[in-house]
C-alpha positions in Angstrom: -0.1 -0.1 0.3 1.0 3.4 -1.4 1.6 6.5 1.6 -0.9 8.9 1.6 0.2 12.3 0.3 -1.2 15.9 2.3 -1.2 18.8 0.0 -1.5 22.0 1.9 -2.9 25.4 -0.6 -2.2 28.5 0.8 -3.1 32.0 -0.5 0.9 33.5 -0.8 -1.4 37.1 -1.2 -2.9 36.7 2.9 0.9 35.3 3.6 -0.3 32.3 4.9 2.6 30.3 4.5 4.3 30.5 7.9 0.9 29.0 8.9 0.9 26.4 6.6 3.9 24.9 7.2 3.5 25.3 11.1 0.5 23.1 10.1 2.6 20.8 7.9 5.0 20.7 10.8 2.6 19.2 12.7 1.7 16.5 10.4 5.0 15.6 9.7 6.2 15.1 13.3 2.1 13.2 14.1 2.2 10.7 11.8 6.1 10.5 11.2 6.3 7.8 8.8 3.1 6.9 7.7 3.0 9.7 4.9 4.9 9.9 1.6 4.8 13.8 2.0 3.7 17.1 2.8 3.1 19.7 -0.1 2.7 22.8 0.2 1.3 23.9 -2.8 0.9 27.9 -3.4 -2.2 29.2 -4.2 -4.2 33.1 -4.1 -7.6 34.4 -3.3 -7.6 33.5 0.1 -6.9 29.9 0.2 -6.5 27.6 2.6 -6.9 23.9 1.5 -5.2 20.5 2.9 -6.6 17.5 0.9 -5.0 13.9 1.6 -4.3 12.1 -2.1 -6.4 14.2 -3.9 -9.5 14.4 -1.5 -10.3 18.1 0.4 -10.2 17.2 4.5 -10.4 21.1 5.0 -11.5 24.3 3.6 -10.9 27.4 5.3 -13.4 29.0 2.6 -16.2 26.2 3.6 -15.3 25.8 7.5 -15.3 30.3 7.7 -12.3 29.5 9.9 -8.6 28.3 10.0 -8.1 24.2 11.1 -7.4 23.7 14.2 -3.8 21.7 14.3 -5.5 18.6 16.0 -8.5 19.1 14.3 -6.6 18.2 11.1 -4.6 15.5 12.3 -8.0 13.6 13.2 -9.5 14.2 9.9 -5.6 13.1 8.3 -5.9 9.9 10.7 -9.2 8.9 10.4 -8.8 8.2 6.3 -4.9 7.1 7.2 -5.8 4.7 10.2 -8.8 5.5 11.6 -8.1 2.9 15.0 -4.9 5.1 16.0 -5.0 7.0 18.7 -4.0 10.1 19.0 -3.5 10.7 22.5 -4.3 13.9 24.0 -4.9 15.4 20.6 -8.1 13.0 20.7 -10.1 14.9 22.9 -12.8 17.0 21.1 -11.9 19.6 19.3 -14.3 23.2 20.3 -16.6 24.0 17.9 
């Protein structure tokens, strides 16, 4: 089985590179060895979208907010290994 690829598309006009890079670092630390890569994809128009193997798992536009790191970890985990425990990151995400 091939390891999943995560893409974080971020708006360069909004200067969201640091936010996207931080989220990438959080995912790479949590899923060390479980992901093929986490790619940062420059975009425009206020986009911040996270995809796993091409499937959108979080969209800032659709949610109306930025994702929390633990929320992204849960979403990625649910796609790649639903039975995996994330420890303290498994607590419910506040709305």
